[in-house]
C-alpha positions as CSV (number, residue, x, y, z in Angstrom):
1,M,-34.5,46.0,16.8
2,L,-32.7,45.2,20.1
3,R,-29.4,45.3,18.3
4,T,-30.2,48.7,16.8
5,T,-31.1,50.0,20.3
6,F,-27.8,48.9,21.7
7,V,-25.8,50.3,18.8
8,Y,-27.5,53.7,19.0
9,A,-27.2,53.8,22.8
10,G,-23.5,53.0,22.6
11,A,-22.9,55.5,19.8
12,A,-24.7,58.2,21.8
13,L,-22.6,57.5,24.9
14,A,-19.4,57.5,22.9
15,E,-20.3,60.7,21.0
16,I,-21.4,62.6,24.0
17,A,-18.4,61.5,26.0
18,G,-16.0,62.4,23.2
19,C,-17.6,65.8,22.7
20,Y,-17.6,66.4,26.5
21,A,-13.9,65.8,26.6
22,F,-13.4,68.7,24.1
23,W,-15.9,70.8,26.2
24,A,-13.9,70.1,29.3
25,W,-10.7,71.1,27.7
26,L,-11.9,74.3,26.0
27,R,-14.6,75.5,28.3
28,L,-13.8,74.0,31.7
29,G,-10.0,74.5,31.6
30,Q,-9.1,70.8,31.8
31,S,-5.8,69.4,30.5
32,A,-5.4,68.8,26.8
33,L,-4.9,65.1,27.8
34,W,-8.7,64.9,27.9
35,L,-8.5,64.9,24.1
36,V,-6.9,61.5,23.9
37,P,-10.0,59.6,25.3
38,G,-12.2,62.1,23.6
39,C,-10.8,61.2,20.2
40,L,-11.0,57.5,21.0
41,A,-14.6,57.9,22.0
42,L,-15.5,59.8,18.8
43,A,-13.8,57.2,16.7
44,S,-15.8,54.5,18.6
45,F,-19.0,56.5,17.9
46,A,-18.3,56.6,14.1
47,W,-17.5,52.8,14.1
48,L,-20.7,52.0,16.1
49,L,-22.9,53.8,13.6
50,T,-21.6,51.6,10.8
51,L,-23.2,48.7,12.8
52,A,-26.7,50.2,12.6
53,E,-29.3,48.0,10.9
54,S,-30.1,50.3,8.0
55,S,-29.7,50.0,4.3
56,H,-28.7,53.6,3.9
57,A,-26.2,55.7,5.9
58,G,-28.4,58.8,5.8
59,R,-31.4,57.0,7.3
60,A,-29.2,55.5,10.1
61,Y,-27.8,59.0,10.8
62,A,-31.2,60.7,10.8
63,A,-32.7,58.2,13.2
64,Y,-29.6,58.4,15.4
65,G,-30.1,62.2,15.7
66,G,-33.3,61.6,17.8
67,V,-31.5,59.1,20.0
68,Y,-28.6,61.5,20.4
69,I,-31.0,64.3,21.6
70,A,-32.6,62.0,24.2
71,A,-29.2,60.7,25.4
72,S,-27.9,64.2,25.7
73,L,-30.8,65.0,28.1
74,L,-29.9,61.9,30.1
75,W,-26.3,63.2,30.2
76,L,-27.5,66.6,31.4
77,W,-29.4,64.9,34.2
78,R,-27.0,62.2,35.3
79,I,-23.6,63.6,34.6
80,E,-24.1,67.4,34.8
81,Q,-26.6,67.1,37.6
82,R,-29.2,69.3,36.0
83,I,-32.8,68.1,35.8
84,P,-34.3,68.4,32.3
85,D,-37.5,70.5,32.4
86,K,-40.8,69.6,30.8
87,W,-39.9,71.2,27.5
88,D,-36.6,69.2,27.4
89,L,-38.5,66.0,28.0
90,L,-41.3,66.7,25.5
91,G,-38.7,67.6,22.9
92,G,-36.8,64.4,23.6
93,L,-39.9,62.3,23.3
94,I,-40.8,63.9,20.0
95,C,-37.3,63.3,18.7
96,L,-37.4,59.6,19.8
97,A,-40.8,59.2,18.1
98,G,-39.3,60.7,14.9
99,A,-36.3,58.3,15.1
100,G,-38.7,55.4,15.5
101,L,-40.6,56.5,12.4
102,I,-37.5,56.8,10.4
103,L,-36.1,53.4,11.4
104,F,-39.2,51.3,11.6
105,G,-41.8,53.0,9.4
106,P,-43.2,51.0,6.5
107,R,-41.3,51.5,3.2
108,S,-42.7,51.5,-0.2
109,S,-40.8,50.1,-3.2
110,V,-40.9,53.5,-4.9
111,Q,-37.6,55.4,-4.7
112,G,-37.6,59.1,-3.6
113,L,-40.4,61.1,-2.2
């Protein structure tokens, strides 16, 4: 469980940083050179997700989605200096709870729904 936490945290940081590099270039008027570290960060994100402890890619990606949302709110607060409001925080908690259910919920041996 600890490894999964670090993998998802690293993946979220890499994805947000990579996407932010594109945002900075296209929306904030920064140099196209921002795309070099941005692409490296996005490649790191994809590689990190392959390290997630899950037997199926779809499950790993679905659970990661909740982590990504919470990490994006942290980025909003720490990097963009905007304090998330109560609805942001509640939504982030709900998403993290969903990610936990997807990752750690009991599984039956029956395939499908």
